[in-house]
mmCIF file of the C-alpha atoms, coordinates in Angstrom:
data_MODEL
# 
_entry.id   MODEL 
# 
loop_
_atom_site.group_PDB 
_atom_site.id 
_atom_site.type_symbol 
_atom_site.label_atom_id 
_atom_site.label_alt_id 
_atom_site.label_comp_id 
_atom_site.label_asym_id 
_atom_site.label_entity_id 
_atom_site.label_seq_id 
_atom_site.pdbx_PDB_ins_code 
_atom_site.Cartn_x 
_atom_site.Cartn_y 
_atom_site.Cartn_z 
_atom_site.occupancy 
_atom_site.B_iso_or_equiv 
_atom_site.pdbx_formal_charge 
_atom_site.auth_seq_id 
_atom_site.auth_comp_id 
_atom_site.auth_asym_id 
_atom_site.auth_atom_id 
_atom_site.pdbx_PDB_model_num 
ATOM 1  C CA . UNK A 1 1  ? -17.673 -7.734  -16.824 1.00 0.00 ? 1  UNK A CA 1 
ATOM 2  C CA . UNK A 1 2  ? -19.184 -11.048 -15.863 1.00 0.00 ? 2  UNK A CA 1 
ATOM 3  C CA . UNK A 1 3  ? -22.722 -11.144 -14.497 1.00 0.00 ? 3  UNK A CA 1 
ATOM 4  C CA . UNK A 1 4  ? -23.766 -14.219 -12.548 1.00 0.00 ? 4  UNK A CA 1 
ATOM 5  C CA . UNK A 1 5  ? -26.381 -14.826 -9.851  1.00 0.00 ? 5  UNK A CA 1 
ATOM 6  C CA . UNK A 1 6  ? -26.854 -11.179 -8.979  1.00 0.00 ? 6  UNK A CA 1 
ATOM 7  C CA . UNK A 1 7  ? -23.119 -10.423 -8.925  1.00 0.00 ? 7  UNK A CA 1 
ATOM 8  C CA . UNK A 1 8  ? -21.044 -8.268  -11.233 1.00 0.00 ? 8  UNK A CA 1 
ATOM 9  C CA . UNK A 1 9  ? -17.363 -9.217  -11.413 1.00 0.00 ? 9  UNK A CA 1 
ATOM 10 C CA . UNK A 1 10 ? -14.807 -7.142  -13.281 1.00 0.00 ? 10 UNK A CA 1 
ATOM 11 C CA . UNK A 1 11 ? -12.952 -9.482  -15.606 1.00 0.00 ? 11 UNK A CA 1 
ATOM 12 C CA . UNK A 1 12 ? -10.747 -6.891  -17.322 1.00 0.00 ? 12 UNK A CA 1 
ATOM 13 C CA . UNK A 1 13 ? -10.087 -3.231  -18.003 1.00 0.00 ? 13 UNK A CA 1 
ATOM 14 C CA . UNK A 1 14 ? -8.859  -1.344  -21.017 1.00 0.00 ? 14 UNK A CA 1 
ATOM 15 C CA . UNK A 1 15 ? -8.404  2.356   -21.723 1.00 0.00 ? 15 UNK A CA 1 
ATOM 16 C CA . UNK A 1 16 ? -6.643  4.343   -24.415 1.00 0.00 ? 16 UNK A CA 1 
ATOM 17 C CA . UNK A 1 17 ? -5.861  7.048   -21.821 1.00 0.00 ? 17 UNK A CA 1 
ATOM 18 C CA . UNK A 1 18 ? -4.786  4.807   -18.953 1.00 0.00 ? 18 UNK A CA 1 
ATOM 19 C CA . UNK A 1 19 ? -1.861  5.911   -16.776 1.00 0.00 ? 19 UNK A CA 1 
ATOM 20 C CA . UNK A 1 20 ? -1.022  2.283   -15.937 1.00 0.00 ? 20 UNK A CA 1 
ATOM 21 C CA . UNK A 1 21 ? 2.398   1.230   -17.148 1.00 0.00 ? 21 UNK A CA 1 
ATOM 22 C CA . UNK A 1 22 ? 3.258   -2.456  -16.810 1.00 0.00 ? 22 UNK A CA 1 
ATOM 23 C CA . UNK A 1 23 ? 6.997   -1.720  -16.689 1.00 0.00 ? 23 UNK A CA 1 
ATOM 24 C CA . UNK A 1 24 ? 6.428   0.412   -13.567 1.00 0.00 ? 24 UNK A CA 1 
ATOM 25 C CA . UNK A 1 25 ? 4.275   -2.212  -11.872 1.00 0.00 ? 25 UNK A CA 1 
ATOM 26 C CA . UNK A 1 26 ? 6.591   -5.199  -12.110 1.00 0.00 ? 26 UNK A CA 1 
ATOM 27 C CA . UNK A 1 27 ? 9.462   -6.425  -9.984  1.00 0.00 ? 27 UNK A CA 1 
ATOM 28 C CA . UNK A 1 28 ? 11.147  -8.210  -12.837 1.00 0.00 ? 28 UNK A CA 1 
ATOM 29 C CA . UNK A 1 29 ? 14.498  -7.612  -14.474 1.00 0.00 ? 29 UNK A CA 1 
ATOM 30 C CA . UNK A 1 30 ? 14.359  -4.684  -16.832 1.00 0.00 ? 30 UNK A CA 1 
ATOM 31 C CA . UNK A 1 31 ? 11.503  -2.904  -15.057 1.00 0.00 ? 31 UNK A CA 1 
ATOM 32 C CA . UNK A 1 32 ? 11.447  0.898   -15.270 1.00 0.00 ? 32 UNK A CA 1 
ATOM 33 C CA . UNK A 1 33 ? 11.085  1.645   -11.542 1.00 0.00 ? 33 UNK A CA 1 
ATOM 34 C CA . UNK A 1 34 ? 14.214  1.710   -9.382  1.00 0.00 ? 34 UNK A CA 1 
ATOM 35 C CA . UNK A 1 35 ? 13.243  -0.481  -6.406  1.00 0.00 ? 35 UNK A CA 1 
ATOM 36 C CA . UNK A 1 36 ? 15.879  1.218   -4.215  1.00 0.00 ? 36 UNK A CA 1 
ATOM 37 C CA . UNK A 1 37 ? 13.549  4.241   -4.092  1.00 0.00 ? 37 UNK A CA 1 
ATOM 38 C CA . UNK A 1 38 ? 10.908  2.230   -2.222  1.00 0.00 ? 38 UNK A CA 1 
ATOM 39 C CA . UNK A 1 39 ? 12.980  2.270   0.988   1.00 0.00 ? 39 UNK A CA 1 
ATOM 40 C CA . UNK A 1 40 ? 12.819  6.069   1.228   1.00 0.00 ? 40 UNK A CA 1 
ATOM 41 C CA . UNK A 1 41 ? 9.088   6.036   0.495   1.00 0.00 ? 41 UNK A CA 1 
ATOM 42 C CA . UNK A 1 42 ? 8.424   3.551   3.294   1.00 0.00 ? 42 UNK A CA 1 
ATOM 43 C CA . UNK A 1 43 ? 10.595  5.504   5.735   1.00 0.00 ? 43 UNK A CA 1 
ATOM 44 C CA . UNK A 1 44 ? 8.862   8.790   4.900   1.00 0.00 ? 44 UNK A CA 1 
ATOM 45 C CA . UNK A 1 45 ? 5.304   7.451   5.089   1.00 0.00 ? 45 UNK A CA 1 
ATOM 46 C CA . UNK A 1 46 ? 5.954   5.493   8.298   1.00 0.00 ? 46 UNK A CA 1 
ATOM 47 C CA . UNK A 1 47 ? 7.311   8.536   10.122  1.00 0.00 ? 47 UNK A CA 1 
ATOM 48 C CA . UNK A 1 48 ? 3.938   9.687   11.581  1.00 0.00 ? 48 UNK A CA 1 
ATOM 49 C CA . UNK A 1 49 ? 3.337   6.189   12.979  1.00 0.00 ? 49 UNK A CA 1 
ATOM 50 C CA . UNK A 1 50 ? 6.792   6.079   14.535  1.00 0.00 ? 50 UNK A CA 1 
ATOM 51 C CA . UNK A 1 51 ? 6.309   9.506   16.128  1.00 0.00 ? 51 UNK A CA 1 
ATOM 52 C CA . UNK A 1 52 ? 2.895   8.493   17.506  1.00 0.00 ? 52 UNK A CA 1 
ATOM 53 C CA . UNK A 1 53 ? 4.326   5.249   18.916  1.00 0.00 ? 53 UNK A CA 1 
ATOM 54 C CA . UNK A 1 54 ? 7.152   7.142   20.635  1.00 0.00 ? 54 UNK A CA 1 
ATOM 55 C CA . UNK A 1 55 ? 4.651   9.614   22.095  1.00 0.00 ? 55 UNK A CA 1 
ATOM 56 C CA . UNK A 1 56 ? 2.376   6.840   23.312  1.00 0.00 ? 56 UNK A CA 1 
ATOM 57 C CA . UNK A 1 57 ? 5.349   5.074   24.887  1.00 0.00 ? 57 UNK A CA 1 
ATOM 58 C CA . UNK A 1 58 ? 6.325   8.223   26.787  1.00 0.00 ? 58 UNK A CA 1 
ATOM 59 C CA . UNK A 1 59 ? 2.738   8.651   27.998  1.00 0.00 ? 59 UNK A CA 1 
ATOM 60 C CA . UNK A 1 60 ? 2.448   5.010   29.065  1.00 0.00 ? 60 UNK A CA 1 
ATOM 61 C CA . UNK A 1 61 ? -0.334  4.273   26.583  1.00 0.00 ? 61 UNK A CA 1 
ATOM 62 C CA . UNK A 1 62 ? -0.668  0.702   25.303  1.00 0.00 ? 62 UNK A CA 1 
ATOM 63 C CA . UNK A 1 63 ? 0.380   -0.007  21.747  1.00 0.00 ? 63 UNK A CA 1 
ATOM 64 C CA . UNK A 1 64 ? -2.369  0.288   19.142  1.00 0.00 ? 64 UNK A CA 1 
ATOM 65 C CA . UNK A 1 65 ? -2.488  -3.435  18.325  1.00 0.00 ? 65 UNK A CA 1 
ATOM 66 C CA . UNK A 1 66 ? -2.708  -4.317  22.026  1.00 0.00 ? 66 UNK A CA 1 
ATOM 67 C CA . UNK A 1 67 ? -5.783  -2.067  22.284  1.00 0.00 ? 67 UNK A CA 1 
ATOM 68 C CA . UNK A 1 68 ? -7.396  -3.632  19.191  1.00 0.00 ? 68 UNK A CA 1 
ATOM 69 C CA . UNK A 1 69 ? -6.949  -7.184  20.531  1.00 0.00 ? 69 UNK A CA 1 
ATOM 70 C CA . UNK A 1 70 ? -8.761  -6.358  23.787  1.00 0.00 ? 70 UNK A CA 1 
# 
């Protein structure tokens, strides 16, 4: 941790019991995670937003981002 002018900035982390695995976090050749699986994850987690958008469209409600910009 670096302390400077009233600020504390994390400069690194280390743990013997960490669950972080560099081979799962990279997008390089030889990584352990199959990137094809990400498509299903995105489709599954975006489903509630898609359902809400379809509902709002049927009810004539403005899109969320249009409401935020106003």
